[in-house]
Each structure stands twice: as C-alpha cells, then as structure tokens.
C-alpha positions in Angstrom: -15.4 207.4 -24.8 -18.8 205.8 -23.8 -18.7 204.0 -27.2 -15.3 202.5 -26.4 -16.4 201.3 -22.9 -19.5 199.7 -24.3 -17.4 198.0 -27.0 -15.1 196.5 -24.4 -17.9 195.4 -22.2 -19.7 193.6 -25.0 -17.4 190.6 -25.1 -17.6 190.3 -21.4 -21.3 190.3 -21.5 -21.5 187.6 -24.2 -20.3 184.7 -22.0 -22.7 185.8 -19.3 -25.6 185.6 -21.7 -24.4 182.1 -22.9 -24.1 180.9 -19.4 -27.5 182.2 -18.5 -28.9 180.5 -21.6 -27.2 177.2 -20.5 -28.6 177.6 -17.0 -32.1 178.1 -18.3 -31.8 175.0 -20.5 -29.7 173.0 -18.0 -30.6 174.0 -14.5 -27.9 171.8 -13.1 -25.2 173.5 -15.2 -22.0 174.2 -13.3 -19.6 177.0 -13.7 -16.1 176.2 -15.0 -14.3 175.0 -18.0 -13.5 171.6 -19.7 -9.9 171.9 -18.5 -10.9 172.2 -14.8 -13.7 169.6 -15.1 -11.6 167.1 -16.9 -8.6 167.7 -14.6 -6.3 168.0 -17.6 -4.9 171.2 -19.2 -5.3 169.4 -22.6 -8.5 167.3 -22.2 -9.4 164.7 -24.7 -12.1 165.3 -27.4 -14.5 163.0 -25.7 -14.1 164.6 -22.3 -14.5 168.1 -23.8 -17.6 166.9 -25.6 -19.1 165.5 -22.4 -18.5 168.8 -20.6 -20.0 170.8 -23.5 -23.1 168.6 -23.5 -23.6 168.2 -19.7 -21.9 171.2 -18.1 -21.8 169.1 -15.0 -18.5 169.0 -13.2 -19.1 165.8 -11.2 -20.3 163.8 -14.3 -17.4 165.1 -16.4 -14.9 164.1 -13.7 -16.5 160.7 -13.4 -16.3 160.3 -17.2 -12.6 161.5 -17.3 -11.7 159.1 -14.5 -13.5 155.9 -15.4 -14.9 156.1 -18.9 -12.7 158.3 -21.0 -9.8 156.0 -21.6 -11.8 152.7 -22.0 -14.3 154.2 -24.4 -11.5 156.0 -26.4 -9.5 152.7 -26.6 -12.7 150.8 -27.6 -13.4 153.3 -30.3 -9.8 153.1 -31.5 -10.0 149.3 -31.6 -13.3 149.4 -33.6 -11.8 151.9 -36.1 -8.6 149.8 -36.5 -10.6 146.6 -37.0 -13.0 148.2 -39.5 -10.1 149.7 -41.5 -8.2 146.4 -41.5 -11.3 144.6 -42.8 -11.8 147.2 -45.5 -8.1 147.0 -46.6 -8.3 143.2 -46.5 -11.3 143.1 -48.7 -9.7 145.5 -51.2 -6.6 143.4 -51.3 -8.6 140.2 -51.8 -10.6 141.8 -54.6 -7.4 142.9 -56.3 -5.8 139.5 -55.9 -9.0 137.7 -57.2 -9.2 140.1 -60.2 -5.5 139.4 -61.1 -5.8 135.6 -60.7 -9.1 135.5 -62.7 -7.3 137.4 -65.5 -4.5 134.8 -65.3 -7.1 131.9 -65.3 -8.9 133.4 -68.3 -5.8 133.8 -70.5 -6.7 134.3 -74.1 -6.2 131.8 -76.8 -6.4 132.3 -80.5 -9.6 131.1 -82.1 -7.8 128.5 -84.2 -6.1 127.1 -81.1 -9.5 127.1 -79.3 -11.2 125.2 -82.1 -8.3 122.8 -82.4 -8.4 122.1 -78.6 -12.1 121.7 -78.7 -11.8 119.0 -81.4 -8.9 117.3 -79.6 -10.7 117.1 -76.3 -14.1 116.3 -77.7 -15.8 119.4 -76.4 -14.4 119.2 -72.8 -12.5 122.2 -71.3 -9.1 122.7 -72.7 -6.5 121.0 -70.5 -4.2 124.0 -70.7 -7.0 126.3 -69.5 -7.9 123.9 -66.6 -4.3 123.8 -65.5 -4.0 127.6 -65.8 -7.2 128.1 -63.9 -6.2 125.7 -61.1 -2.8 127.3 -60.8 -4.3 130.8 -60.6 -6.8 129.7 -58.0 -4.2 128.1 -55.8 -1.9 131.1 -56.1 -4.8 133.4 -55.4 -5.7 131.4 -52.3 -2.1 131.6 -51.1 -1.8 135.3 -51.8 -5.1 136.1 -50.1 -4.0 134.1 -47.0 -0.7 136.0 -46.9 -2.5 139.3 -47.3 -5.0 138.5 -44.5 -2.2 137.4 -42.1 -0.2 140.6 -42.8 -3.1 143.0 -42.6 -4.9 141.5 -39.6 -1.5 140.9 -37.8 -0.6 144.5 -38.2 -4.1 145.6 -36.9 -3.7 143.2 -34.0 -0.3 144.7 -33.0 -1.7 148.2 -33.3 -4.6 147.2 -31.0 -2.2 145.7 -28.5 -0.1 148.8 -28.6 -3.2 151.0 -27.9 -4.0 148.8 -24.9 -0.6 149.8 -23.5 1.0 146.3 -23.7 4.8 146.0 -24.2 5.2 144.4 -27.6 8.9 143.6 -27.3 8.5 140.4 -25.2 5.6 139.3 -27.4 7.7 139.7 -30.6 10.6 137.9 -28.9 8.4 135.0 -27.9 6.9 134.8 -31.3 10.3 134.7 -32.9 11.4 131.8 -30.6 8.1 129.9 -31.3 8.5 130.5 -35.0 12.0 129.0 -34.9 10.8 126.0 -33.0 7.8 125.4 -35.3 10.1 125.9 -38.3 12.4 123.1 -37.1 9.5 120.8 -36.3 7.6 121.5 -39.5 10.4 121.6 -42.0 8.9 118.8 -44.1 5.6 120.7 -44.4 7.6 123.9 -45.4 9.5 121.8 -47.9 6.2 120.4 -49.3 4.7 123.9 -49.6 7.7 125.4 -51.3 7.9 122.5 -53.7 4.2 122.9 -54.5 4.5 126.6 -55.0 7.3 126.3 -57.5 5.6 123.4 -59.2 2.5 125.5 -59.8 4.6 128.5 -60.9 6.6 126.4 -63.4 3.4 124.6 -64.6 5.1 121.2 -64.3 1.7 119.3 -64.3 -1.9 119.9 -63.5 -5.3 118.3 -63.2 -5.9 115.8 -65.9 -2.2 115.1 -66.6 -1.0 111.5 -66.6 2.3 111.6 -64.6 4.9 109.2 -63.2 6.5 110.3 -60.0 8.5 107.1 -59.5 6.6 105.8 -56.5 3.2 106.1 -58.2 1.8 106.6 -61.7 -1.6 107.8 -62.7 -3.9 110.7 -63.6 -3.7 113.8 -61.5 -7.1 114.6 -59.8 -6.0 117.5 -57.5 -3.0 119.6 -56.8 -2.5 121.7 -53.7 0.6 123.4 -52.3 1.2 120.4 -50.0 0.1 117.3 -51.7 -0.7 115.9 -55.2 -3.6 113.5 -55.5 -3.5 111.0 -58.4 -5.4 107.8 -59.4 -3.7 104.9 -61.2 -5.3 102.6 -63.8 -6.5 100.2 -61.0 -8.5 103.0 -59.4 -6.2 103.4 -56.4 -5.9 107.0 -55.2 -2.3 108.1 -54.3 -1.5 111.1 -52.1 2.1 112.2 -52.8 3.6 115.0 -50.7 5.1 117.6 -53.1 8.4 117.7 -51.2 8.9 113.9 -51.8 8.7 114.2 -55.6 12.3 114.2 -56.8 11.4 113.9 -60.5 8.2 113.6 -62.5 7.4 112.4 -65.9 4.4 114.1 -67.6 2.9 112.0 -70.4 0.2 114.5 -71.3 1.7 117.9 -71.6 1.4 119.7 -74.9 1.5 116.5 -77.0 2.2 112.8 -76.8 3.6 110.0 -78.9 2.2 106.5 -79.5 5.1 104.1 -80.1 4.3 100.6 -81.4 6.9 97.9 -81.8 5.4 95.3 -84.1 7.1 91.8 -84.1 6.8 89.8 -87.3 8.3 86.6 -88.4 12.0 86.9 -89.4 11.3 85.4 -92.8 8.8 88.2 -93.7 9.7 90.8 -96.3 10.5 93.9 -94.2 9.7 96.4 -97.0 6.3 94.7 -97.5 5.6 94.9 -93.8 6.7 98.5 -93.6 4.3 99.4 -96.5 1.4 97.6 -94.7 2.1 99.4 -91.5 2.4 102.8 -93.2 -0.8 102.3 -95.1 -2.7 101.2 -92.0 -1.4 104.1 -89.9 -2.3 106.6 -92.7 -5.7 105.1 -93.0 -6.3 105.5 -89.3 -5.0 109.1 -89.3 -7.4 110.0 -92.1 -10.4 108.5 -90.3 -12.8 111.1 -89.1 -13.0 109.5 -85.6 -9.2 109.8 -85.1 -8.2 112.6 -87.4 -8.3 115.2 -84.7 -6.2 113.2 -82.3 -3.3 112.5 -84.7 -1.3 115.7 -84.9 1.2 114.7 -87.6 1.5 112.1 -90.3 2.4 108.6 -89.0 5.9 107.4 -89.5 7.4 103.9 -89.8 10.9 104.2 -88.4 11.9 100.7 -89.5 13.5 97.7 -87.9 14.0 98.4 -84.2 15.4 95.0 -83.2 16.2 91.5 -84.2 14.9 89.2 -81.5 15.3 85.5 -82.1 12.8 84.5 -84.7 11.2 87.9 -84.9 11.9 91.3 -86.5 10.6 94.2 -84.5 9.4 97.2 -86.6 8.6 100.5 -84.9 5.7 102.8 -85.9 5.2 106.2 -84.2 2.3 108.7 -84.2 2.3 112.1 -82.7 -0.9 112.4 -80.7 -3.0 114.8 -78.6 -1.8 114.8 -75.0 -3.0 111.9 -73.0 -4.4 110.0 -75.9 -1.4 107.8 -76.7 -3.0 104.7 -75.2 -6.2 105.0 -77.1 -4.5 105.5 -80.4 -2.0 102.7 -79.8 -4.8 100.2 -79.0 -6.8 101.2 -82.1 -3.7 100.9 -84.3 -2.9 97.4 -83.0 -6.3 96.2 -83.9 -6.0 97.7 -87.4 -2.6 96.2 -87.9 -3.8 92.8 -86.9 -6.6 92.9 -89.5 -4.2 94.2 -92.2 -1.7 91.4 -91.4 -4.5 88.8 -91.6 -5.5 90.1 -95.0 -1.9 90.2 -96.3 -0.9 86.8 -94.7 1.8 88.3 -92.5 2.7 86.3 -89.5 3.1 88.0 -86.1 5.9 86.5 -84.1 6.8 86.4 -80.5 10.1 88.1 -79.8 12.7 86.2 -77.7 13.0 87.5 -74.1 
C-alpha cells in the first residue's frame, strides 16, 4: 500500500520540482499556464514559446495583446515572399534551360559546314533566328511566370493581413477591361509578334518587304520590328500593322536576270554565251559556295521593240541574290564584248 501511495505521489511531485527549478533560474517566474497567460484556450505557438521562456504572466499577456499577431503576420509574409522567390527562380531556370535547348538546336555536320561556307564563317542565319526566337519566348514566359507567382504571393499576403479580396479583384477586373479597350493596338502587336516568332516568318538578318518598308531586319520584339533599308534609314514597324511580308532571304534565294540584246542577234548564240558565262561563274571558287544549283537559261522572256529579253536564273544562298546578279552582269558584259553581241535597250 505505501508503494502505491508513493507511486501516485511521484507525478504530483515532479511539477513542483520543475517549478522550483524554474523559480531558482527565473526568480520572477509566475505560476500558471500558457493558456491562462495568453488568455486563449488554444494559444499560438509564439505565445506558448514566450511563456515557456519567460514564465512571466504580464509579459506574456503583453506579447499576446500587442505583438503576437503582428509578428506572426510578418513571419508569414517573409515566408511567403521567400517561397515565391524560390519558386520564381526555379521556374526561370527551367524556362531558360528549355529555351537554351531550343536555341542550340542541333544541325548535321554537313549542313553546318555548308552553312559555314555559304555565310563566310559568320553564324548561321537559321541558328541566329532560332536563338532570337528562343530568347524572346523565354523572356515572355519568364515574365508571365513572375507575374503569376508573385501575384499569387501578393494575394496570399493580403489575405493574411485580413483584407477583403473580393472588392480588389472586382476593381482589377474593371481596370483590366478598361486597359484592354484602350491598349487593343498594343495587344494586337504583341499577339502578332508572338505568332510571328512561333511560325518563324522572319528573323534578324532577313531581307524583307512589308509593303510600307523594305530592308534588312535588325531586331525583332513582340511589339515592333526594326529594319534598315538600302539608304540606311531605320524603320520601326508595329507587328500588328504588318498584313503581309515577303522574305527574300529564307532558306534560299534566286537571282533573276533579264538580258536585253538586239533583235537581230542569234538567240541560240546568245543563250550559249549566257549559259557558259553563268556556268563559269558557278565554278569559280569565290562564288561556288553561293550558287546552290547549276545556272539555267530559261530563254526568251519578252520581245520589246528592238530588243529581245532573255532570262537567266541562279538559285543562290539566302540574301545573296543581289551580289550574284551584279557579278553575273559584269561577266555577261565582258562576254558580249568578246563575242560582239550588242546589248539593246528594251522599249518601255
């Protein structure tokens, strides 16, 4: 029986010993519990921690009244913000990794060597366009990810502050509709630029004709295309205003020469001279890499007054039609001089 009494008394003695130890360490320690000190049957973790550390009823009540909610809210805001930044960085890394893989698309070694010869050692046009398209899309995706992640974190923080989000969301919807009506041209430009990049209609280095301007593309963004014409004038064309575009330097080009000769000349002789001159140019080491197929003399294109117009065509590397056409005209002039062929002026 004494053993049973001593066993029941042991648990009752333990709190007294702990309380005595706390009183020796903290002479100001008060009697009570975190529930009574915090004034809440279910005290927060912070308030319970303050009571366990201080064992002071007054300080714990002060903390519960004035500091508990602000500090808890501040801690929640910090945690939410840090988590949002971590998720945003992870999303940006993933997007950057995917877009870099797009930009560094593989090419066969034969195509790489061919492109290197065609563009005289400069970066391959296709790779530049792919890289720019990937960078632009990556920038757009990163911006969208940042807005979504940080926007969600912001609304979570506002909710933790006790704000009613319904009026804010309603106001944002109204403002969004108003901005949408006012900025519909910008939205049209952005959508047109996005689809243009996805469809790879043109890119940096291409020579394009958009109707209102014609020149070499220097930069492409989602909203505007910057191009420079042969006179050095820079044109900024909104993507939404481009109804149609002609790309003269995508994949391959064609140099087309209409050579007018006197109507009394032997057409077969002239065609043989033109074919031989074009073949000689295509075999030249300086131009061999730029002529993709054997030249072809299509024949008489038109009869214009006292002239016969004979057409010669060469399939060329993209964007090099003008260089090849100018060189072939010079060679044709020398060949005609040696053969005594007279160049005529076609009637208007």
